[in-house]
Every structure is written in C-alpha cells, then in structure tokens.
C-alpha positions as CSV (number, residue, x, y, z in Angstrom):
1,M,0.2,-0.1,-0.2
2,K,2.7,2.4,1.1
3,N,4.7,1.5,-2.0
4,T,1.2,2.4,-4.3
5,I,1.0,5.8,-2.4
6,S,4.7,6.5,-2.9
7,L,4.7,5.6,-6.6
8,N,1.6,8.0,-7.2
9,L,3.2,10.7,-5.5
10,R,6.2,10.6,-7.0
11,A,3.9,10.4,-10.9
12,Y,2.1,13.5,-9.3
13,W,5.2,15.7,-8.5
14,A,6.9,14.7,-11.6
15,G,3.8,15.8,-13.6
16,L,3.6,19.1,-11.6
17,K,7.3,19.8,-12.1
18,A,6.6,19.3,-15.9
19,V,3.7,21.6,-15.8
20,I,6.0,24.2,-14.0
21,V,9.0,23.7,-16.6
22,F,6.8,24.0,-19.5
23,T,4.8,27.1,-18.1
24,V,8.1,29.1,-17.6
25,I,9.3,28.3,-21.0
26,V,6.3,29.4,-22.5
27,I,6.3,32.7,-20.7
28,V,10.0,33.0,-21.1
29,Y,9.8,32.2,-24.9
30,T,6.5,34.4,-25.3
31,F,8.3,37.7,-23.8
32,A,11.6,36.9,-25.6
33,M,10.0,36.8,-28.9
34,T,7.6,39.8,-27.9
35,G,10.9,41.6,-27.0
36,I,12.9,40.7,-30.2
37,G,10.0,41.9,-32.4
38,Q,9.6,45.2,-30.7
39,L,13.3,46.0,-31.0
40,G,14.0,44.3,-34.3
41,M,11.0,45.2,-36.1
42,P,8.5,47.1,-34.0
43,D,6.0,48.3,-36.8
44,K,5.4,44.8,-38.3
45,A,5.2,43.6,-34.8
46,N,2.5,46.2,-33.7
47,G,0.3,45.4,-37.1
48,S,1.9,47.5,-39.8
49,M,0.1,50.7,-38.7
50,I,-0.3,53.4,-41.0
51,A,-0.8,57.1,-39.5
52,N,-1.1,60.2,-41.5
53,A,0.5,63.7,-41.5
54,Q,-1.0,64.2,-37.7
55,G,0.3,61.2,-36.1
56,E,-3.3,59.4,-36.2
57,V,-3.6,55.8,-37.1
58,V,-5.7,55.6,-39.9
59,G,-5.4,52.1,-40.8
60,S,-3.2,49.1,-41.4
61,S,-1.0,48.4,-44.6
62,L,-2.2,44.8,-44.1
63,I,-5.8,44.9,-44.1
64,G,-7.8,46.8,-46.9
65,Q,-10.7,49.7,-46.3
66,S,-13.8,50.3,-48.3
67,F,-14.0,53.9,-49.8
68,T,-17.5,54.1,-50.6
69,D,-20.1,56.0,-49.2
70,A,-23.3,55.2,-46.9
71,N,-24.9,53.8,-49.9
72,G,-21.8,51.4,-51.3
73,D,-21.4,53.7,-54.3
74,A,-17.5,54.2,-54.7
75,L,-16.2,57.5,-53.6
76,P,-14.8,59.1,-57.0
77,Q,-11.9,61.0,-55.4
78,Y,-10.2,57.5,-54.2
79,F,-8.8,54.4,-55.6
80,Q,-11.3,51.6,-55.1
81,S,-9.9,48.5,-53.4
82,R,-11.4,45.2,-54.7
83,P,-14.3,43.4,-53.6
84,S,-14.3,42.2,-50.1
85,A,-16.4,39.2,-48.4
86,A,-15.3,39.7,-44.9
87,S,-18.9,40.8,-43.6
88,D,-19.8,42.3,-40.6
89,P,-23.2,41.3,-39.2
90,N,-23.8,44.5,-37.3
91,K,-23.9,46.3,-40.4
92,D,-26.0,46.3,-43.6
93,E,-25.1,44.4,-46.8
94,D,-23.8,47.9,-48.8
95,S,-21.6,48.5,-45.9
96,Q,-20.1,45.1,-45.5
97,G,-16.2,44.7,-46.2
98,Y,-13.1,44.1,-44.8
99,Y,-14.2,42.9,-41.3
100,A,-11.3,41.2,-39.9
101,A,-13.2,39.4,-37.3
102,A,-15.1,38.0,-40.3
103,S,-12.2,37.3,-42.7
104,A,-13.7,34.8,-45.6
105,G,-13.8,34.6,-49.3
106,T,-17.2,34.2,-51.2
107,N,-16.3,30.4,-51.9
108,K,-18.4,30.6,-54.9
109,G,-17.1,29.0,-58.0
110,H,-16.8,30.0,-61.5
111,A,-19.9,28.4,-62.7
112,D,-21.9,29.8,-59.8
113,A,-24.8,31.5,-61.1
114,D,-25.0,34.1,-58.8
115,F,-21.3,34.8,-58.9
116,I,-21.6,35.0,-62.8
117,K,-24.2,37.6,-62.4
118,S,-22.7,39.7,-59.9
119,T,-19.2,39.7,-61.7
120,S,-20.9,40.7,-64.9
121,E,-22.8,43.6,-63.3
122,L,-19.8,44.8,-61.4
123,R,-17.7,44.7,-64.6
124,Q,-20.2,47.0,-66.1
125,T,-20.4,49.3,-63.2
126,I,-16.5,50.0,-63.2
127,A,-16.1,50.0,-67.1
128,K,-18.7,52.9,-67.0
129,R,-17.3,54.7,-63.7
130,E,-13.8,54.5,-65.2
131,G,-14.6,55.2,-68.7
132,V,-12.9,52.2,-70.2
133,N,-13.9,49.0,-72.3
134,P,-15.7,46.2,-70.0
135,K,-12.9,43.8,-71.3
136,D,-10.3,46.2,-69.8
137,V,-11.4,45.8,-66.5
138,P,-9.1,43.4,-64.6
139,A,-10.0,40.3,-62.6
140,D,-9.1,41.5,-59.1
141,A,-11.5,44.7,-59.7
142,L,-14.4,41.8,-59.7
143,T,-13.2,39.4,-57.3
144,A,-12.7,39.0,-53.5
145,S,-9.5,37.5,-52.3
146,S,-9.8,34.3,-50.4
147,S,-9.3,36.5,-47.0
148,G,-11.6,39.3,-48.0
149,L,-9.1,41.4,-46.1
150,D,-6.5,42.1,-49.3
151,P,-5.6,46.0,-49.1
152,E,-3.4,45.7,-52.8
153,I,-4.7,45.8,-56.3
154,S,-3.1,45.1,-59.3
155,P,-1.3,47.7,-61.1
156,E,-3.7,47.5,-64.2
157,Y,-6.5,48.3,-61.9
158,A,-4.9,51.0,-60.5
159,A,-4.2,52.2,-63.9
160,I,-7.5,52.4,-65.0
161,Q,-8.6,54.6,-62.1
162,V,-5.7,57.3,-62.7
163,K,-7.9,59.7,-65.0
164,R,-10.9,59.6,-63.0
165,V,-8.9,60.2,-59.3
166,A,-6.7,63.0,-61.0
167,K,-10.0,64.8,-62.5
168,E,-11.7,64.6,-59.1
169,R,-9.0,65.9,-56.9
170,G,-7.7,68.7,-59.8
171,L,-4.2,67.0,-60.2
172,S,-2.3,65.8,-63.3
173,E,-2.4,62.5,-64.4
174,E,1.5,62.2,-64.4
175,Q,1.0,63.4,-60.3
176,V,-1.3,60.4,-59.4
177,E,1.1,58.0,-61.7
178,N,3.6,59.0,-59.6
179,L,1.8,58.2,-56.3
180,V,0.7,54.8,-57.7
181,R,4.2,54.0,-58.4
182,K,5.6,54.8,-54.8
183,C,2.7,52.8,-53.7
184,T,3.4,49.6,-56.0
185,T,5.6,46.7,-54.4
186,G,6.9,44.4,-57.2
187,R,8.0,40.9,-57.4
188,G,9.5,39.3,-54.6
189,L,13.2,38.4,-55.3
190,G,12.1,39.8,-58.9
191,F,10.0,36.6,-59.7
192,I,8.0,35.9,-57.3
193,A,4.2,36.7,-57.4
194,E,2.7,39.9,-59.2
195,P,3.4,43.3,-58.4
196,T,0.5,45.2,-56.3
197,V,-0.4,48.3,-55.2
198,N,-1.2,49.2,-51.5
199,V,-4.5,51.1,-51.8
200,V,-4.9,52.3,-48.2
201,R,-1.3,53.7,-48.6
202,L,-1.8,55.3,-51.7
203,N,-5.3,57.2,-50.9
204,L,-3.6,58.3,-47.7
205,A,-0.9,59.8,-50.0
206,L,-3.5,61.4,-52.0
207,D,-5.0,63.1,-48.8
208,E,-1.5,64.4,-47.2
209,L,-1.1,66.3,-50.9
210,R,-3.8,69.1,-49.4
C-alpha cells in the first residue's frame, strides 16, 4: 500500500514539475519573442499600422478598407479596393467588407450563377465609372481575395482609375501616376508573385497632398 502511494506521489510530483517547467518556458519564450519583435521590427510587430501627417492611426497596410459612401457607391476621389466578402454582421449589406473578425472569401465557383451575374454587373459598373471598355476591367476588380481583407490591387486596376482620381482632385495624371508607382510593390526577389498597389497607402498619400 505504501509503495503504491509513494509511486503515485512521485508521479504527481513529476507531472507538476513538468507543468511548471513548460509554463516557464512558454512565458519566457513569449516575452523573448515579443521583445525581439519590438526591438528588431516594431512596425510589423505592432500590426503594420499607418498614421497620417498628424500622427493619427488610420489603418493597417495589411488590411484593406472600403472607400465608398453610406450607400456603398464608390467615392470618386479615391482609388477603389477589390471587393471583399468579409462581412460585419452588425452592418447592412451595402456597407460590409474588410471586417477582420469575419475574414473569408465568397466560396463561389466560376460556374455559380450568382457569381457570374454579380461579376458581370460589377464589370459593367466599373467600366462605366472609369470610362473604359468592359474587357479592360481586370479580374481583381471583380473578385474578392480568399481572406476578404486584401489591401492591394493590381497595377492594371490602379491604371484605369488614374484619370478619374486626377480629375476629381484637380491633379495631373502624371502626379497621380507617380503616387501609384511609389505605392507599388514589385515581385519578391524579382520573380515571386505579381506587382501590387497598396490602396490604403495610396489613398492616404493622395489626402496628404492637400
């Protein structure tokens, strides 16, 4: 009986020591990684936040934003982001999108009737808004990313918006094109992925021209 109790106590003590050791390791590791992040790359560690000229945080370079009015119509003075399927359940359908807590894609395939209808209608709307042929509207202008939070668009989608934004803001197209280039990220290592334009940074840069 005593041997059994002794064995049980030793097993419990070994288990307790393991819990204590691994708890300390996890806590130390967490603090170490947090410290390294804050010292080595504070911007990325804190969410890649973007601040305006007044120092006010206006968003993150990693999460897109909707540049539309209360009715869901595009604000003409801003570059438009790609569609988002990340819906905020507390808001009406027209104002949904880029809600980080509900990150998701549409999960609709190219043969889905609703998908075909909605993208066809959106293609016509964008073509009319930008004054281009519907066939010149790029795919990313019509489809949401898998996360629904993508802050970037293709240079092709940015290019068809330059004329409208320049006109609305009283700027030359060259000025706007220069800002687009500054907010464009090229391929990783020169060959990985495609060039992208960060819409959040681009629109903030436009506002800072005032």
